[in-house]
N, C-alpha and C positions, 0 to 999 in steps of 0.2 A: 603847411602842407596837409592835404587831406590824409587823415589817419588810415584810410583804406587804400592808400596808393599801392600797398603791397599786393593787393588783389588784382591790379591791372595787369595786362599782358606783359609789359616790360617797364622797368624803372631804370633810367639812365642817370648816372651821376658819379662823380669822383672817379672817373675812369673805369667803371665796371657796370655790368648789367645784372639786374636781379630778375630771375625767372619768375613767372607768375605763380601765385600761391596755390592755384588749383593744380598746376603741373606738379608742384612739390608734394601736394597731398596724394596725387595719383602715384607718384614714384614711391612714396612711403607705403601706400596701400599695396602696391605690387611687391614691395620688399616684405611686408608682413605676410602676404599670401605665400611667398616663396619660403619664408621662415616657418610658417605654419605647416607647410608640406614637409620640411625637414624635421620639425618636431614630431609630426605624425609618424614619419618613418622611424625615427629614433625611438619613440615610445613603443612602437610595434616591436622593434628588435629587443628592447629591454624586457618587455612583458613576455614575448614568446621565447626569448632566451632563458628566462626564469622557468617557464613551463616545461621546456624541453631538456634543460640541463640535468643530466644524471637520472633521468626518469626510468631507465631500464634497470637501475640498481635495486628496484623494488620499493623504495621509500618515496612517497608522493606527499606533497604539502599543498593541498588545494586551498586551505585557509590562507596560507601565505600568498599564493598566486592571486586569489581574488582580492585580498587586501591591497596588494601592489597595484592591481588594476584599478580599484576604486580610488585609491590615493592619487594616482596619476591623473585620472579623469577629473577628480574634484579639484586638484591643483590647477589644471589647465583651465577649468571653468572659473576658478577664483581669479586667475590672471586675465580673464576675458578671451581666452583662446578657444573659440568654439570649433573644436576639431571633431571630425566624424570618426568615431571608433568602431563603426559597424563591422568592418572587415576584421579588426583585431578580435572583437567579441566572437565573431563567427568561428575563427580558428581556435580560440580558447574553448568555445563550446564543443568543437569537434574533439579536442583532447579530453575535455571533462566527461562528455558522454562515453567516449571510448574507455576511459578509466572506470567508469561506473559499470560498463557492460562486460568487460573482460573477465572479472571474477565469476560471473554467472556463466559465461561461455566455458570457462575452465571446468565448472561443475557439470555442465551439460556434457562436455567432452569425456569426462571420467565415466559418466553413466552410459553414454552411447558406445564408448569403446568396450566397456564391459559387456554390453548387449551384442556387439559385433563378435567379440570373442566367443560368446555362447553360441552364436550362429555358426561360426567356424567349426566349433566342436561338434555341432550337430551334423554338419556336412561330413566331417571325418567319421563319425559314428555310423552314419547312414550308408557310406560307400566302402568303408573299411580300407585295408591296405593288404595287397595291391588292389587298385581300383579296377573293377571288371566292367562296370557300366559307364563307359567313357562319356557317352552322349548325355546320360542323366547327370553325371558328375558336372559336365560342362554347363548344363542348364542351371544347376544349382548355383554354380559360381557366377553365372550371369546374373542371377537374382541377387546374389550378394554384392556384386560390383555395382548394381543399380542403387544400392544404398548410398545416400549422399556422403561425400568426403567431408572431412573436417574443414572448417573455414581456414583457407590457407593464408590470406592476407587481410586480417580483420581491420587493421588501421586504414588501409586503402579504401576498403568498403565504407568505413566510418566517415570518410571525407566526402563521399559521394552519395551515400544512401543511409537508410535507417538500419544500423548494425543490429540493434536489439530485435527488430522485426525480422531481419534476415535470419538471425539465430533461431528464433521461434519457428520460422518456416522450415528451416533445416531439421530442427528437433522433431516437429510433427511428421515430416516425411520419413525420417529415420525410424521413429516409433512405429509408424503405420507399416512400413516394409518389414521390419523385424517381426512384428506380430503376425502379419498376414502370411509371410513366406517361410518363417522359421519358428513361429509360436514362441517368440521371445518377448518378454515384457521389459520395457525400459522404465525404471522408477526414477522420477525426478521430484525433488522437493518442491512443493507448491510455492514456497517463498521465492524460488528461482524464477519461475514463470511469471509470478506476480510482479516481481521487480522488473523483469524485462518488458512486461507490458507497460509499467509506469515510465520506464526509460524511453520506450518507443513514443509514448504520448509527449514526453518532453521534447524529443526530436521533432515531432510534428508541429509543436507549438513554439518553436524557437523564435527569438533568443531565450535561452534558459534563465529562469528566475532562480538565482542561487539561494539555497537554504543550508542551515547547519546539517540537516539530514542528508542532503545530497552531497555535501562536502565529505561527510563520513563515508558515503558510498564510493565517491571518487577516490578517497584515501584507502579504500579497501579495508575499512575497519569494521565491517559488519553488514 
């Protein structure tokens, strides 16, 4: 019998039919593709579960997060499972950039809140109590209310926009209004703005190339 008979469309004998080899290959390929999708979903859940678990407790372990990601990707490659991890990396980068940015936003918030407090005090000193110049008092408070509010939902912003750049814009407008309208200076450590500039560049050139220095930033270690 021809040894390639299994490659023919049908082989009849001994009361059964053997389906063609090509069909079996296609079925196997379809099964592998479905399994690849399952593995992709499972891997995503494992990695993101690790990233999100207990993160609001204050302790962050980005070295461990990125090691898990690298290990899973490399093992899938070793097994010949060419899975697209682009979406997983994107979400991890969202959290990573967020964790790098928030310490700087906190430092900005401390300084701008101090400046706003000084502006309130100037309004109180200017008009005294009881307030006699109601219109002038209202105008001053309109100027105060024009100062940007604190960033209310920074994580939501970080998933859609450059949070570091957004924080820098808020800072500059706040400084400008406090100085122009109330002669109040807001002092910000140059390291804060330089780091936000660096993080913004990382956002603009994603995916993020992870380094030990960035991991330290993400872990809020300095």
